[in-house]
Steps between C-alpha positions, in 0.01 A plus 500: 500500500603844417348760728530875428338726761457877479815577297586868466790649306571857388779645279510864614161649449391213283300227688557185299325259747216606736399202702526214243380163643454156343560136548634233253455133583704198413401341171342828359597773259395830640477767230575860585329733246545865495557803278851653444610655825259299717777378734536138366885495435560683835286244673693216333830656600386509865371153495836370376715705737637743246326799669422561868132620567436806704231307688328169474606131500576227248513140604631243259388138553475562870877569540464878531645799324672469158771716646621192675771306297336161572171634363652642188638159425156357440392791284523505111451811302485572126515884480345720231843593376688203364766388756739297296867513393504570121854366440431165678323210337149390616653210696781723648235745633317229681804315624637822642184578683477137617846519655415826671195330656691188596310273263638147481583388147434846351564382144234232528257754650581756227420251224180387677379866498623565143292204384196621701506837322592362159854620486714194541599495131628852545685429827846592356379818328579843656207683631563814294411299192155406648167650405290681746281198557799278559644734748166523693489122518858480621428772750224283641739194521749724695230576749442128558860365514501442874139354510344782704183466698385853434518631139449861399464571124478867395350519154680188381339498149553870410574531130522124417364310206192267545712178513721639781200627684345157490823332621533753793138457606527126485801514719330731753194270515746210564647686794160535658416143439813396684396703810702810443357841590508740211436877486457617145473856369364560146314753292344229287147411623476183293820372675357576839179317412698203360747420782405704816310320772423840655560859399568805706441843333739759628506872437640804686694263724204317629320171423161607387338154457591135481342173395470274203467659149136393503432652843658829410303519176180414676540753783662788318369465147165328520405614147142538396186294537679287766782398253845472651767749366862434434812527710615791289176677569551440874848614485392832333213546741744467793795708363325739263560579139750789539826450309807400706852597393 
């Protein structure tokens, strides 16, 4: 279980998080949906120990704060910005990370993950020669090299082709089926409906509503004549239609 309670964080006069609260359970993918600037990436950074909150608590799998080294060891993160070494091969990237994490048989683990994301035939190729979709798939593999219990994925399919998106979503679904707890941020409503067990809509640093896609649509976008609306309609009803830059 990942428990996030009343997280607050400001950057000068900008209040990025204003009491964000949610829970993510083992074996589920919790989607975090929000417009640009809603606070999603800041919240992920706090949940993974990269930022310290001004107030509030995060508990990872009952072990306490992600600021503790022993807790960070069970966390995996695929950041929005690709976090790979361009001049290393795909296998070298994963083996390097595996050794940092103390993984036994890091080469075997690297090849296992490369196979899972469809990159084993390109194991000896340098990352700088990879397409955007291939880099996203390798970025996901890098997050999983130490078999973490809590996995945070920040827009892992941004800018990828349909084939890579399908491979990434299949891998995320597999994580949940094997009991991992996954927090997944995305701007794609169809992705959230496809793989997220529950969805939390965040804006202005607060979680405005949470539930299944069907529950959110039913409550916040009931449509007309009793017909249920869509997740996108619910999202717009909660966050408004103003453009965000």
